[in-house]
N, C-alpha and C positions, 0 to 999 in steps of 0.2 A: 501494500500501501503505500503509494509516495503523501508528503505533506501535505501535496495538493487536497487529499483524502481522509487524512486525522485533524485538518483547516475547516474544511469542511461543513462534516460532523459537529469538530469543536464549535463551529459556527450556529450549529443549531440554537447557542448562548453569545458566541457573539460570528460564530458564522461563516461561512463564504470567505473560501481560501486559495490560490491560484500558482501555486505554490510547489516546487518538486526535492522532498529526499530524503533517505534515505531515514526509515520506519525508526531502528534504536535512536533514532533524537529523539529528543523529546522539545514541548515549541514551549520557546517561553516569552509571560506574560511582562509588559514593565509599563510605568507610568512615562505622566504626564512629565516628567523629570530625564526619563529613561536608567528610573533603576526598578531589578526587576522582586518581582510581586508576587511571578509563581510559575509554573507550570505543568506542562495536558504532557501524562505518555500515553500510547496506544494501550489495548487491555485485547483480550482474545476476543470481548463480545464488546466492545464499545473503549470509553477510556479513562479515564483517570484525572483531577486533577489533584497536586498538590501547592506550599504557602509556598513563599520562598526559599524556606527554610529546609522545606523537600516533605513537612507533612503531611499527610495526606486534607485535604477537607472536603472528598468529595466524588464521586465519577458520575458517568455517562453511560449511561445498559442501552448499542442498538434494539428500536420490535421493529417486528414488520413497517410503518405508516412513519419512522421516526424513531426519538429516545424518547427516556424516560434517567429522569439527576435523584441523585440517593443525595441524601452526607453523606459525612465519611465515617456516621454508624449505620447503616447501609438504609435511611431509612429514605421510602420518595418523598420527594419535594414539590416533583416536576417533572412536568412532559412535553415536548414538541414536537408537531405534526409536519408534519411535508405537507408540502399546499403545492400549488404549479407555478409561485414563482418566489418560493421561499420555505419560509415554515413560520404556526403558531406556537405560542408558546401558550401554559396550564398552568394552573397549581395543584398540590401535589390533586384540591378535593376537583380538578378534570376544568376550573373556569381560566378561558381568557385573559389570559395575561399582556400579551403583545403578541405581538406579530414584526417577523423580516422580511423583505423581498431587495431582491439582486436588478436593480437595471440593467441594461443590454450594456455600459459602458463598464460594470462590473465593481459601483455602487450598492456594500447593503447600507439598506436602508429600518431601522426599528422600531418602530410605532410603540407606543399602551395598546392600553386594550378601549379604548374610546377610538385609536385609529391619527392619535396626535404623534406627528415625530418625532422624537426621543433622544434623535439620532443617529451618528453611522457610519460605514466602515467604508472604509480607499488604501488600497493598494496601491502602492509606490515605486520603481524601475528596478528599485534594489527586491521586486519582492514582500518587504514587511506592507502587515495590516494596522493601519492610525486605527483608533475608534477615538468618534466626536462627541461631543455632545449635540446636543439642537441650536447653538449657536453657533458649531462651527469651529468651536476652539477643541485642541489637543488637550482628550483624557484617559488613552494608554497609547500603547501598538503589545505587537506579537508577530513574533518573528518564533 
């Protein structure tokens, strides 16, 4: 599996990457100052998330329609379901919490449950995904 596939799965939550790397490498997350805040690693059924110290914070397990999200104790906290243009996110009770839609330019926009834009993700020429708030301010990145 390529990094593109790993991150695309990751971007149920953070969703949609178009970069290829070896599966054994982690996808790291960074804050707006460039400081590492965590990482994601592929598993046989999805991927695990870790904090900046390497402690497991949760996991994502693939389903036939998307992914289920779990906390570090294995309790289900939500899910992501595929749509024709991206994903919808749901809480642990099945209530819709938002959506992610990707346009033809590869920009993924995040919306809240009311359809209001709350942020976006964009890939630069180096393959880094940068996350922005609804005002276009950088809030983090993934590489």
